[in-house]
All heavy atoms as TSV, in Angstrom:
chain	resi	resn	atom	element	x	y	z
A	1	MET	N	N	0.824	-1.191	0.000
A	1	MET	CA	C	0.000	0.000	0.000
A	1	MET	C	C	0.875	1.263	0.000
A	1	MET	O	O	0.604	2.190	-0.722
A	1	MET	CB	C	-0.917	-0.034	1.214
A	1	MET	CG	C	-1.856	1.123	1.289
A	1	MET	SD	S	-3.182	0.730	2.414
A	1	MET	CE	C	-4.492	1.553	1.593
A	2	LYS	N	N	1.915	1.254	0.819
A	2	LYS	CA	C	2.814	2.391	0.880
A	2	LYS	C	C	3.607	2.533	-0.412
A	2	LYS	O	O	3.854	3.643	-0.872
A	2	LYS	CB	C	3.758	2.216	2.062
A	2	LYS	CG	C	4.405	3.456	2.531
A	2	LYS	CD	C	5.212	3.173	3.776
A	2	LYS	CE	C	5.391	4.425	4.591
A	2	LYS	NZ	N	6.203	4.193	5.771
A	3	THR	N	N	4.004	1.423	-0.995
A	3	THR	CA	C	4.778	1.485	-2.232
A	3	THR	C	C	3.928	2.013	-3.391
A	3	THR	O	O	4.464	2.687	-4.265
A	3	THR	CB	C	5.356	0.111	-2.603
A	3	THR	OG1	O	4.294	-0.827	-2.725
A	3	THR	CG2	C	6.345	-0.355	-1.550
A	4	GLN	N	N	2.648	1.706	-3.398
A	4	GLN	CA	C	1.765	2.221	-4.444
A	4	GLN	C	C	1.673	3.737	-4.360
A	4	GLN	O	O	1.690	4.425	-5.375
A	4	GLN	CB	C	0.367	1.595	-4.334
A	4	GLN	CG	C	-0.565	1.999	-5.452
A	4	GLN	CD	C	-0.066	1.565	-6.817
A	4	GLN	OE1	O	0.506	0.486	-6.971
A	4	GLN	NE2	N	-0.263	2.392	-7.813
A	5	PHE	N	N	1.596	4.265	-3.148
A	5	PHE	CA	C	1.565	5.717	-2.958
A	5	PHE	C	C	2.838	6.350	-3.505
A	5	PHE	O	O	2.791	7.371	-4.195
A	5	PHE	CB	C	1.393	6.062	-1.476
A	5	PHE	CG	C	1.584	7.522	-1.180
A	5	PHE	CD1	C	0.597	8.432	-1.490
A	5	PHE	CD2	C	2.770	7.986	-0.628
A	5	PHE	CE1	C	0.768	9.782	-1.235
A	5	PHE	CE2	C	2.958	9.327	-0.368
A	5	PHE	CZ	C	1.945	10.223	-0.672
A	6	ILE	N	N	3.979	5.756	-3.196
A	6	ILE	CA	C	5.257	6.301	-3.653
A	6	ILE	C	C	5.344	6.251	-5.175
A	6	ILE	O	O	5.796	7.207	-5.815
A	6	ILE	CB	C	6.430	5.549	-2.995
A	6	ILE	CG1	C	6.436	5.831	-1.491
A	6	ILE	CG2	C	7.761	5.946	-3.623
A	6	ILE	CD1	C	7.411	5.005	-0.703
A	7	LYS	N	N	4.898	5.145	-5.771
A	7	LYS	CA	C	4.903	5.029	-7.231
A	7	LYS	C	C	4.017	6.096	-7.868
A	7	LYS	O	O	4.415	6.739	-8.849
A	7	LYS	CB	C	4.431	3.645	-7.658
A	7	LYS	CG	C	5.428	2.550	-7.391
A	7	LYS	CD	C	4.853	1.208	-7.809
A	7	LYS	CE	C	5.787	0.068	-7.456
A	7	LYS	NZ	N	5.218	-1.239	-7.814
A	8	ASP	N	N	2.813	6.277	-7.324
A	8	ASP	CA	C	1.905	7.295	-7.860
A	8	ASP	C	C	2.471	8.700	-7.678
A	8	ASP	O	O	2.361	9.538	-8.564
A	8	ASP	CB	C	0.532	7.203	-7.171
A	8	ASP	CG	C	-0.211	5.933	-7.544
A	8	ASP	OD1	O	0.137	5.298	-8.570
A	8	ASP	OD2	O	-1.153	5.562	-6.811
A	9	PHE	N	N	3.085	8.940	-6.531
A	9	PHE	CA	C	3.680	10.250	-6.255
A	9	PHE	C	C	4.791	10.554	-7.244
A	9	PHE	O	O	4.850	11.647	-7.821
A	9	PHE	CB	C	4.201	10.288	-4.813
A	9	PHE	CG	C	4.839	11.581	-4.440
A	9	PHE	CD1	C	4.066	12.692	-4.180
A	9	PHE	CD2	C	6.221	11.691	-4.364
A	9	PHE	CE1	C	4.650	13.902	-3.840
A	9	PHE	CE2	C	6.817	12.882	-4.018
A	9	PHE	CZ	C	6.027	13.992	-3.756
A	10	ILE	N	N	5.670	9.593	-7.469
A	10	ILE	CA	C	6.782	9.788	-8.411
A	10	ILE	C	C	6.259	9.968	-9.828
A	10	ILE	O	O	6.745	10.822	-10.570
A	10	ILE	CB	C	7.782	8.620	-8.309
A	10	ILE	CG1	C	8.497	8.678	-6.950
A	10	ILE	CG2	C	8.795	8.652	-9.450
A	10	ILE	CD1	C	9.378	7.493	-6.665
A	11	ARG	N	N	5.256	9.181	-10.206
A	11	ARG	CA	C	4.665	9.319	-11.542
A	11	ARG	C	C	4.095	10.723	-11.734
A	11	ARG	O	O	4.339	11.379	-12.749
A	11	ARG	CB	C	3.574	8.273	-11.755
A	11	ARG	CG	C	2.986	8.336	-13.167
A	11	ARG	CD	C	1.741	7.502	-13.332
A	11	ARG	NE	N	0.655	8.183	-12.639
A	11	ARG	CZ	C	-0.215	7.601	-11.835
A	11	ARG	NH1	N	-0.143	6.322	-11.601
A	11	ARG	NH2	N	-1.175	8.294	-11.266
A	12	ASN	N	N	3.351	11.218	-10.741
A	12	ASN	CA	C	2.775	12.557	-10.840
A	12	ASN	C	C	3.860	13.631	-10.875
A	12	ASN	O	O	3.730	14.625	-11.588
A	12	ASN	CB	C	1.819	12.810	-9.673
A	12	ASN	CG	C	0.572	11.968	-9.776
A	12	ASN	OD1	O	0.240	11.463	-10.834
A	12	ASN	ND2	N	-0.116	11.806	-8.664
A	13	LEU	N	N	4.923	13.423	-10.116
A	13	LEU	CA	C	6.029	14.372	-10.112
A	13	LEU	C	C	6.705	14.432	-11.482
A	13	LEU	O	O	7.027	15.519	-11.973
A	13	LEU	CB	C	7.040	13.958	-9.042
A	13	LEU	CG	C	7.896	15.030	-8.431
A	13	LEU	CD1	C	7.039	16.107	-7.798
A	13	LEU	CD2	C	8.803	14.410	-7.387
A	14	VAL	N	N	6.889	13.280	-12.109
A	14	VAL	CA	C	7.490	13.229	-13.447
A	14	VAL	C	C	6.584	13.912	-14.463
A	14	VAL	O	O	7.050	14.681	-15.317
A	14	VAL	CB	C	7.788	11.765	-13.852
A	14	VAL	CG1	C	8.146	11.658	-15.324
A	14	VAL	CG2	C	8.890	11.197	-12.987
A	15	ILE	N	N	5.279	13.665	-14.370
A	15	ILE	CA	C	4.327	14.303	-15.288
A	15	ILE	C	C	4.374	15.819	-15.135
A	15	ILE	O	O	4.399	16.559	-16.132
A	15	ILE	CB	C	2.897	13.763	-15.055
A	15	ILE	CG1	C	2.811	12.304	-15.515
A	15	ILE	CG2	C	1.860	14.616	-15.779
A	15	ILE	CD1	C	1.524	11.615	-15.135
A	16	LEU	N	N	4.407	16.307	-13.896
A	16	LEU	CA	C	4.480	17.749	-13.673
A	16	LEU	C	C	5.791	18.336	-14.192
A	16	LEU	O	O	5.797	19.431	-14.758
A	16	LEU	CB	C	4.312	18.063	-12.186
A	16	LEU	CG	C	2.903	17.935	-11.639
A	16	LEU	CD1	C	2.899	18.134	-10.129
A	16	LEU	CD2	C	1.976	18.924	-12.307
A	17	ALA	N	N	6.889	17.609	-14.022
A	17	ALA	CA	C	8.178	18.086	-14.516
A	17	ALA	C	C	8.172	18.170	-16.041
A	17	ALA	O	O	8.636	19.163	-16.620
A	17	ALA	CB	C	9.299	17.167	-14.035
A	18	ILE	N	N	7.634	17.152	-16.690
A	18	ILE	CA	C	7.563	17.158	-18.162
A	18	ILE	C	C	6.666	18.291	-18.641
A	18	ILE	O	O	7.009	19.009	-19.591
A	18	ILE	CB	C	7.071	15.792	-18.680
A	18	ILE	CG1	C	8.138	14.730	-18.434
A	18	ILE	CG2	C	6.722	15.872	-20.157
A	18	ILE	CD1	C	7.674	13.316	-18.704
A	19	LEU	N	N	5.543	18.480	-17.975
A	19	LEU	CA	C	4.633	19.564	-18.337
A	19	LEU	C	C	5.315	20.922	-18.171
A	19	LEU	O	O	5.195	21.799	-19.035
A	19	LEU	CB	C	3.369	19.498	-17.484
A	19	LEU	CG	C	2.284	20.520	-17.770
A	19	LEU	CD1	C	1.758	20.349	-19.186
A	19	LEU	CD2	C	1.160	20.388	-16.773
A	20	GLY	N	N	6.059	21.082	-17.089
A	20	GLY	CA	C	6.786	22.336	-16.867
A	20	GLY	C	C	7.838	22.588	-17.928
A	20	GLY	O	O	8.002	23.715	-18.402
A	21	ILE	N	N	8.557	21.535	-18.322
A	21	ILE	CA	C	9.579	21.675	-19.363
A	21	ILE	C	C	8.946	22.040	-20.696
A	21	ILE	O	O	9.439	22.923	-21.412
A	21	ILE	CB	C	10.419	20.386	-19.470
A	21	ILE	CG1	C	11.276	20.216	-18.220
A	21	ILE	CG2	C	11.297	20.399	-20.722
A	21	ILE	CD1	C	11.931	18.865	-18.097
A	22	VAL	N	N	7.841	21.376	-21.042
A	22	VAL	CA	C	7.155	21.670	-22.308
A	22	VAL	C	C	6.662	23.114	-22.316
A	22	VAL	O	O	6.841	23.842	-23.303
A	22	VAL	CB	C	5.987	20.682	-22.538
A	22	VAL	CG1	C	5.093	21.137	-23.677
A	22	VAL	CG2	C	6.528	19.287	-22.804
A	23	LEU	N	N	6.049	23.546	-21.205
A	23	LEU	CA	C	5.570	24.929	-21.147
A	23	LEU	C	C	6.721	25.919	-21.215
A	23	LEU	O	O	6.594	26.971	-21.849
A	23	LEU	CB	C	4.756	25.148	-19.870
A	23	LEU	CG	C	3.373	24.516	-19.854
A	23	LEU	CD1	C	2.737	24.688	-18.483
A	23	LEU	CD2	C	2.492	25.097	-20.932
A	24	PHE	N	N	7.843	25.589	-20.590
A	24	PHE	CA	C	8.995	26.482	-20.631
A	24	PHE	C	C	9.572	26.574	-22.043
A	24	PHE	O	O	10.017	27.637	-22.460
A	24	PHE	CB	C	10.073	26.024	-19.648
A	24	PHE	CG	C	11.141	27.038	-19.432
A	24	PHE	CD1	C	10.902	28.144	-18.645
A	24	PHE	CD2	C	12.377	26.900	-20.039
A	24	PHE	CE1	C	11.888	29.102	-18.450
A	24	PHE	CE2	C	13.374	27.842	-19.854
A	24	PHE	CZ	C	13.122	28.952	-19.056
A	25	VAL	N	N	9.552	25.468	-22.781
A	25	VAL	CA	C	10.060	25.483	-24.167
A	25	VAL	C	C	9.116	26.267	-25.073
A	25	VAL	O	O	9.555	27.055	-25.912
A	25	VAL	CB	C	10.251	24.042	-24.687
A	25	VAL	CG1	C	10.497	24.021	-26.179
A	25	VAL	CG2	C	11.396	23.369	-23.949
A	26	LEU	N	N	7.805	26.083	-24.892
A	26	LEU	CA	C	6.834	26.750	-25.761
A	26	LEU	C	C	6.646	28.225	-25.423
A	26	LEU	O	O	6.461	29.053	-26.320
A	26	LEU	CB	C	5.484	26.034	-25.692
A	26	LEU	CG	C	5.452	24.609	-26.245
A	26	LEU	CD1	C	4.082	23.994	-26.045
A	26	LEU	CD2	C	5.833	24.584	-27.711
A	27	PHE	N	N	6.640	28.543	-24.130
A	27	PHE	CA	C	6.370	29.909	-23.679
A	27	PHE	C	C	7.426	30.367	-22.671
A	27	PHE	O	O	7.131	30.545	-21.487
A	27	PHE	CB	C	4.980	29.990	-23.031
A	27	PHE	CG	C	3.880	29.406	-23.859
A	27	PHE	CD1	C	3.320	28.182	-23.529
A	27	PHE	CD2	C	3.412	30.067	-24.974
A	27	PHE	CE1	C	2.300	27.642	-24.287
A	27	PHE	CE2	C	2.392	29.533	-25.739
A	27	PHE	CZ	C	1.835	28.320	-25.401
A	28	PRO	N	N	8.654	30.581	-23.115
A	28	PRO	CA	C	9.728	30.892	-22.156
A	28	PRO	C	C	9.529	32.201	-21.403
A	28	PRO	O	O	9.816	32.282	-20.213
A	28	PRO	CB	C	10.984	30.923	-23.018
A	28	PRO	CG	C	10.511	31.126	-24.405
A	28	PRO	CD	C	9.142	30.541	-24.485
A	29	ASP	N	N	9.021	33.222	-22.079
A	29	ASP	CA	C	8.850	34.514	-21.406
A	29	ASP	C	C	7.776	34.440	-20.322
A	29	ASP	O	O	7.959	34.972	-19.224
A	29	ASP	CB	C	8.497	35.609	-22.421
A	29	ASP	CG	C	9.638	35.885	-23.382
A	29	ASP	OD1	O	10.797	35.662	-22.973
A	29	ASP	OD2	O	9.374	36.306	-24.521
A	30	ILE	N	N	6.675	33.811	-20.638
A	30	ILE	CA	C	5.586	33.689	-19.663
A	30	ILE	C	C	6.026	32.838	-18.481
A	30	ILE	O	O	5.782	33.185	-17.321
A	30	ILE	CB	C	4.323	33.102	-20.327
A	30	ILE	CG1	C	3.775	34.076	-21.359
A	30	ILE	CG2	C	3.263	32.789	-19.277
A	30	ILE	CD1	C	2.635	33.527	-22.187
A	31	MET	N	N	6.704	31.739	-18.741
A	31	MET	CA	C	7.144	30.857	-17.648
A	31	MET	C	C	8.201	31.545	-16.792
A	31	MET	O	O	8.236	31.361	-15.578
A	31	MET	CB	C	7.686	29.543	-18.206
A	31	MET	CG	C	6.618	28.678	-18.861
A	31	MET	SD	S	5.220	28.324	-17.790
A	31	MET	CE	C	5.979	27.308	-16.559
A	32	ARG	N	N	9.050	32.354	-17.393
A	32	ARG	CA	C	10.039	33.095	-16.618
A	32	ARG	C	C	9.347	34.058	-15.661
A	32	ARG	O	O	9.732	34.192	-14.501
A	32	ARG	CB	C	10.974	33.846	-17.574
A	32	ARG	CG	C	12.296	34.194	-16.958
A	32	ARG	CD	C	13.313	34.686	-17.988
A	32	ARG	NE	N	13.806	33.581	-18.820
A	32	ARG	CZ	C	13.645	33.503	-20.133
A	32	ARG	NH1	N	13.012	34.442	-20.788
A	32	ARG	NH2	N	14.134	32.478	-20.808
A	33	GLN	N	N	8.272	34.708	-16.127
A	33	GLN	CA	C	7.506	35.605	-15.269
A	33	GLN	C	C	6.832	34.836	-14.136
A	33	GLN	O	O	6.790	35.302	-12.998
A	33	GLN	CB	C	6.457	36.351	-16.083
A	33	GLN	CG	C	7.030	37.368	-17.032
A	33	GLN	CD	C	5.973	37.991	-17.908
A	33	GLN	OE1	O	4.797	37.643	-17.842
A	33	GLN	NE2	N	6.372	38.933	-18.750
A	34	VAL	N	N	6.313	33.652	-14.445
A	34	VAL	CA	C	5.666	32.831	-13.426
A	34	VAL	C	C	6.676	32.417	-12.366
A	34	VAL	O	O	6.395	32.497	-11.167
A	34	VAL	CB	C	4.996	31.588	-14.066
A	34	VAL	CG1	C	4.561	30.590	-13.019
A	34	VAL	CG2	C	3.813	32.015	-14.915
A	35	PHE	N	N	7.870	31.983	-12.789
A	35	PHE	CA	C	8.897	31.569	-11.828
A	35	PHE	C	C	9.360	32.742	-10.977
A	35	PHE	O	O	9.621	32.588	-9.786
A	35	PHE	CB	C	10.079	30.921	-12.541
A	35	PHE	CG	C	9.772	29.565	-13.102
A	35	PHE	CD1	C	10.250	29.202	-14.348
A	35	PHE	CD2	C	9.005	28.649	-12.399
A	35	PHE	CE1	C	9.973	27.951	-14.882
A	35	PHE	CE2	C	8.720	27.407	-12.913
A	35	PHE	CZ	C	9.201	27.053	-14.152
A	36	GLU	N	N	9.464	33.920	-11.569
A	36	GLU	CA	C	9.840	35.100	-10.794
A	36	GLU	C	C	8.772	35.431	-9.756
A	36	GLU	O	O	9.089	35.794	-8.621
A	36	GLU	CB	C	10.073	36.289	-11.718
A	36	GLU	CG	C	11.341	36.196	-12.532
A	36	GLU	CD	C	11.486	37.329	-13.538
A	36	GLU	OE1	O	10.635	38.248	-13.548
A	36	GLU	OE2	O	12.446	37.281	-14.322
A	37	LEU	N	N	7.514	35.302	-10.135
A	37	LEU	CA	C	6.423	35.569	-9.203
A	37	LEU	C	C	6.430	34.564	-8.055
A	37	LEU	O	O	6.297	34.933	-6.883
A	37	LEU	CB	C	5.078	35.519	-9.930
A	37	LEU	CG	C	3.846	35.744	-9.061
A	37	LEU	CD1	C	3.860	37.155	-8.487
A	37	LEU	CD2	C	2.581	35.505	-9.859
A	38	TYR	N	N	6.613	33.283	-8.384
A	38	TYR	CA	C	6.674	32.262	-7.330
A	38	TYR	C	C	7.843	32.513	-6.383
A	38	TYR	O	O	7.705	32.385	-5.179
A	38	TYR	CB	C	6.797	30.864	-7.927
A	38	TYR	CG	C	5.491	30.264	-8.362
A	38	TYR	CD1	C	5.422	29.459	-9.486
A	38	TYR	CD2	C	4.329	30.478	-7.660
A	38	TYR	CE1	C	4.236	28.900	-9.895
A	38	TYR	CE2	C	3.131	29.930	-8.056
A	38	TYR	CZ	C	3.091	29.135	-9.182
A	38	TYR	OH	O	1.910	28.589	-9.574
A	39	SER	N	N	8.986	32.876	-6.926
A	39	SER	CA	C	10.138	33.110	-6.061
A	39	SER	C	C	9.918	34.345	-5.194
A	39	SER	O	O	10.339	34.378	-4.035
A	39	SER	CB	C	11.414	33.239	-6.878
A	39	SER	OG	O	11.363	34.397	-7.686
A	40	ALA	N	N	9.245	35.351	-5.731
A	40	ALA	CA	C	8.962	36.552	-4.944
A	40	ALA	C	C	7.979	36.252	-3.821
A	40	ALA	O	O	8.089	36.792	-2.724
A	40	ALA	CB	C	8.416	37.656	-5.845
A	41	LEU	N	N	7.016	35.377	-4.082
A	41	LEU	CA	C	6.011	35.048	-3.073
A	41	LEU	C	C	6.495	34.002	-2.077
A	41	LEU	O	O	6.311	34.145	-0.874
A	41	LEU	CB	C	4.730	34.537	-3.749
A	41	LEU	CG	C	3.933	35.555	-4.533
A	41	LEU	CD1	C	2.776	34.866	-5.246
A	41	LEU	CD2	C	3.404	36.646	-3.628
A	42	LEU	N	N	7.101	32.941	-2.592
A	42	LEU	CA	C	7.442	31.812	-1.737
A	42	LEU	C	C	8.856	31.880	-1.171
A	42	LEU	O	O	9.156	31.174	-0.213
A	42	LEU	CB	C	7.246	30.510	-2.517
A	42	LEU	CG	C	5.822	30.255	-3.000
A	42	LEU	CD1	C	5.758	28.967	-3.797
A	42	LEU	CD2	C	4.837	30.231	-1.866
A	43	GLY	N	N	9.709	32.706	-1.727
A	43	GLY	CA	C	11.074	32.817	-1.235
A	43	GLY	C	C	11.154	33.228	0.226
A	43	GLY	O	O	11.778	32.538	1.037
A	44	PRO	N	N	10.517	34.343	0.606
A	44	PRO	CA	C	10.568	34.743	2.023
A	44	PRO	C	C	9.926	33.723	2.962
A	44	PRO	O	O	10.411	33.507	4.073
A	44	PRO	CB	C	9.784	36.062	2.046
A	44	PRO	CG	C	9.865	36.577	0.663
A	44	PRO	CD	C	9.905	35.368	-0.222
A	45	ILE	N	N	8.877	33.073	2.511
A	45	ILE	CA	C	8.227	32.050	3.348
A	45	ILE	C	C	9.165	30.872	3.547
A	45	ILE	O	O	9.284	30.336	4.650
A	45	ILE	CB	C	6.890	31.604	2.712
A	45	ILE	CG1	C	5.907	32.782	2.724
A	45	ILE	CG2	C	6.307	30.410	3.442
A	45	ILE	CD1	C	4.630	32.525	1.975
A	46	ALA	N	N	9.854	30.458	2.485
A	46	ALA	CA	C	10.797	29.342	2.599
A	46	ALA	C	C	11.946	29.685	3.534
A	46	ALA	O	O	12.368	28.854	4.339
A	46	ALA	CB	C	11.327	28.962	1.212
A	47	ILE	N	N	12.447	30.909	3.451
A	47	ILE	CA	C	13.525	31.330	4.353
A	47	ILE	C	C	13.045	31.317	5.789
A	47	ILE	O	O	13.750	30.854	6.693
A	47	ILE	CB	C	14.047	32.725	3.941
A	47	ILE	CG1	C	14.762	32.642	2.597
A	47	ILE	CG2	C	14.966	33.301	5.010
A	47	ILE	CD1	C	15.107	33.986	1.997
A	48	LEU	N	N	11.839	31.792	6.023
A	48	LEU	CA	C	11.275	31.791	7.369
A	48	LEU	C	C	11.135	30.378	7.920
A	48	LEU	O	O	11.465	30.108	9.080
A	48	LEU	CB	C	9.923	32.503	7.378
A	48	LEU	CG	C	9.228	32.628	8.720
A	48	LEU	CD1	C	10.061	33.484	9.660
A	48	LEU	CD2	C	7.850	33.217	8.548
A	49	VAL	N	N	10.679	29.458	7.094
A	49	VAL	CA	C	10.532	28.064	7.524
A	49	VAL	C	C	11.888	27.464	7.885
A	49	VAL	O	O	12.025	26.769	8.898
A	49	VAL	CB	C	9.831	27.229	6.425
A	49	VAL	CG1	C	9.926	25.749	6.693
A	49	VAL	CG2	C	8.380	27.650	6.298
A	50	VAL	N	N	12.900	27.736	7.083
A	50	VAL	CA	C	14.241	27.210	7.360
A	50	VAL	C	C	14.783	27.772	8.668
A	50	VAL	O	O	15.349	27.050	9.487
A	50	VAL	CB	C	15.202	27.514	6.181
A	50	VAL	CG1	C	16.642	27.227	6.552
A	50	VAL	CG2	C	14.793	26.713	4.962
A	51	VAL	N	N	14.582	29.069	8.889
A	51	VAL	CA	C	15.080	29.694	10.115
A	51	VAL	C	C	14.360	29.135	11.335
A	51	VAL	O	O	14.989	28.797	12.344
A	51	VAL	CB	C	14.927	31.229	10.036
A	51	VAL	CG1	C	15.170	31.879	11.383
A	51	VAL	CG2	C	15.871	31.790	8.995
A	52	VAL	N	N	13.061	29.014	11.268
A	52	VAL	CA	C	12.292	28.489	12.400
A	52	VAL	C	C	12.668	27.033	12.669
A	52	VAL	O	O	12.793	26.613	13.819
A	52	VAL	CB	C	10.777	28.642	12.155
A	52	VAL	CG1	C	9.965	27.874	13.174
A	52	VAL	CG2	C	10.397	30.112	12.171
A	53	ALA	N	N	12.878	26.260	11.624
A	53	ALA	CA	C	13.249	24.855	11.813
A	53	ALA	C	C	14.639	24.733	12.425
A	53	ALA	O	O	14.920	23.764	13.128
A	53	ALA	CB	C	13.200	24.119	10.472
A	54	ALA	N	N	15.500	25.706	12.201
A	54	ALA	CA	C	16.856	25.645	12.727
A	54	ALA	C	C	16.953	26.119	14.173
A	54	ALA	O	O	17.963	25.891	14.823
A	54	ALA	CB	C	17.789	26.481	11.857
A	55	LEU	N	N	15.920	26.782	14.663
A	55	LEU	CA	C	15.951	27.256	16.042
A	55	LEU	C	C	15.991	26.074	17.001
A	55	LEU	O	O	15.300	25.074	16.788
A	55	LEU	CB	C	14.716	28.111	16.347
A	55	LEU	CG	C	14.646	29.455	15.640
A	55	LEU	CD1	C	13.327	30.136	15.943
A	55	LEU	CD2	C	15.794	30.344	16.056
A	56	PRO	N	N	16.784	26.187	18.042
A	56	PRO	CA	C	16.836	25.071	19.003
A	56	PRO	C	C	15.520	24.951	19.764
A	56	PRO	O	O	14.898	25.958	20.109
A	56	PRO	CB	C	17.984	25.452	19.931
A	56	PRO	CG	C	18.148	26.921	19.772
A	56	PRO	CD	C	17.678	27.267	18.398
A	57	GLN	N	N	15.116	23.733	19.954
A	57	GLN	CA	C	13.885	23.461	20.683
A	57	GLN	C	C	14.201	23.379	22.167
A	57	GLN	O	O	15.111	22.667	22.565
A	57	GLN	CB	C	13.257	22.146	20.209
A	57	GLN	CG	C	12.898	22.151	18.742
A	57	GLN	CD	C	11.758	23.102	18.442
A	57	GLN	OE1	O	10.861	23.263	19.244
A	57	GLN	NE2	N	11.820	23.736	17.282
A	58	LYS	N	N	13.446	24.093	22.970
A	58	LYS	CA	C	13.645	24.030	24.417
A	58	LYS	C	C	12.839	22.861	24.971
A	58	LYS	O	O	11.652	22.722	24.691
A	58	LYS	CB	C	13.173	25.318	25.075
A	58	LYS	CG	C	14.035	26.495	24.746
A	58	LYS	CD	C	13.550	27.713	25.510
A	58	LYS	CE	C	14.422	28.912	25.209
A	58	LYS	NZ	N	13.952	30.099	25.938
A	59	LYS	N	N	13.526	22.059	25.699
A	59	LYS	CA	C	12.842	20.950	26.354
A	59	LYS	C	C	12.555	21.362	27.790
A	59	LYS	O	O	13.473	21.697	28.536
A	59	LYS	CB	C	13.695	19.684	26.311
A	59	LYS	CG	C	13.896	19.159	24.922
A	59	LYS	CD	C	14.668	17.866	24.937
A	59	LYS	CE	C	14.829	17.364	23.518
A	59	LYS	NZ	N	15.584	16.113	23.463
A	60	ARG	N	N	11.314	21.355	28.123
A	60	ARG	CA	C	10.929	21.758	29.473
A	60	ARG	C	C	10.766	20.525	30.337
A	60	ARG	O	O	10.122	19.558	29.968
A	60	ARG	CB	C	9.629	22.547	29.432
A	60	ARG	CG	C	9.769	23.825	28.660
A	60	ARG	CD	C	8.492	24.596	28.669
A	60	ARG	NE	N	8.640	25.816	27.881
A	60	ARG	CZ	C	7.685	26.672	27.673
A	60	ARG	NH1	N	6.497	26.461	28.190
A	60	ARG	NH2	N	7.887	27.748	26.964
A	61	LYS	N	N	11.342	20.617	31.487
A	61	LYS	CA	C	11.220	19.525	32.431
A	61	LYS	C	C	10.028	19.792	33.335
A	61	LYS	O	O	9.835	20.914	33.801
A	61	LYS	CB	C	12.485	19.385	33.273
A	61	LYS	CG	C	13.700	18.976	32.489
A	61	LYS	CD	C	14.896	18.840	33.407
A	61	LYS	CE	C	16.128	18.452	32.599
A	61	LYS	NZ	N	17.306	18.350	33.464
A	62	ARG	N	N	9.283	18.763	33.546
A	62	ARG	CA	C	8.162	18.893	34.476
A	62	ARG	C	C	8.668	18.772	35.901
A	62	ARG	O	O	9.406	17.858	36.222
A	62	ARG	CB	C	7.122	17.809	34.227
A	62	ARG	CG	C	6.371	17.986	32.959
A	62	ARG	CD	C	5.263	16.980	32.905
A	62	ARG	NE	N	4.545	17.086	31.659
A	62	ARG	CZ	C	3.542	16.306	31.325
A	62	ARG	NH1	N	3.147	15.348	32.137
A	62	ARG	NH2	N	2.923	16.469	30.193
A	63	GLN	N	N	8.274	19.695	36.688
A	63	GLN	CA	C	8.649	19.618	38.101
A	63	GLN	C	C	7.430	19.190	38.887
A	63	GLN	O	O	6.357	19.742	38.773
A	63	GLN	CB	C	9.146	20.981	38.599
A	63	GLN	CG	C	10.435	21.383	37.948
A	63	GLN	CD	C	10.934	22.710	38.513
A	63	GLN	OE1	O	10.299	23.299	39.359
A	63	GLN	NE2	N	12.061	23.160	38.009
A	64	ARG	N	N	7.640	18.158	39.681
A	64	ARG	CA	C	6.526	17.625	40.478
A	64	ARG	C	C	6.697	17.943	41.901
A	64	ARG	O	O	7.654	18.092	42.486
A	64	ARG	CB	C	6.424	16.126	40.295
A	64	ARG	CG	C	6.060	15.779	38.881
A	64	ARG	CD	C	5.905	14.298	38.754
A	64	ARG	NE	N	5.712	13.999	37.343
A	64	ARG	CZ	C	5.321	12.848	36.906
A	64	ARG	NH1	N	5.060	11.876	37.729
A	64	ARG	NH2	N	5.168	12.635	35.639
């Protein structure tokens, strides 16, 4: 069951990659604008996620 999920996930990822390559070949200017927009929107969020994930986690001890 788990392997079927992984196979389907990889298949969908390959399909999306091929679709992205085809669109980039056919419409390079439009796709360049789309990638710039995604990087402008998601870049700061990705940096924030990386910084928060790198912060040390405080382990609190329970005192009884």
